[in-house]
Steps between C-alpha positions, in 0.01 A plus 500: 500500500248222435623166386330371186451124484460323173255211462791253505599633846151460644367167614266375226133460592517131417781451753305693763193285428707185537643617832152588628365163388788324676415682822129417466583138424701478822214647700247263346724198562556600864125549544432153359756349736357683801146396412617140457663514842189645664279242332731216607497617861123534500456156344721343769377696801125494443351167605311303235184523708514882477570512124137541406288767338665842476837379632520224241403746225760752622773235497398392152496862378848573637631195316336622178642851549847360557474309171380812318780713645761239407359481145526879477861487618578237238337710228697807612820295478413410141422862412829608657689249285334644189580855610863407568526349151354817350746717697792289373375522141456877522848542648646305206305713253615821671863384475454427128340840448783679681756309297322588175476866603870502586591349162275749320666785690844375397392477135349851510820636657710334232273638226523851643882488499 
């Protein structure tokens, strides 16, 4: 016997998208932190006299990448807030719809009696 699930029993796509975005945001934030740590260690450990040419450019690029990754993490956080608001609004609308359907069912039952 197969179990039939109604749409209200399934996890809405918007909720799944929010969960996936949350996971991605965490990964991006950890990556930014790790890159910041690596860049800090390199900045401290490489003597100033060696920080020339390609090494200087590589250090500068890692700093730029860390900023870009952090900006992406911040943007994902903002998108997640918007998605969470949308999920909350949809849940409220679904509750109102169920309530209206219930009331309509009661009225139809009373009319049939």
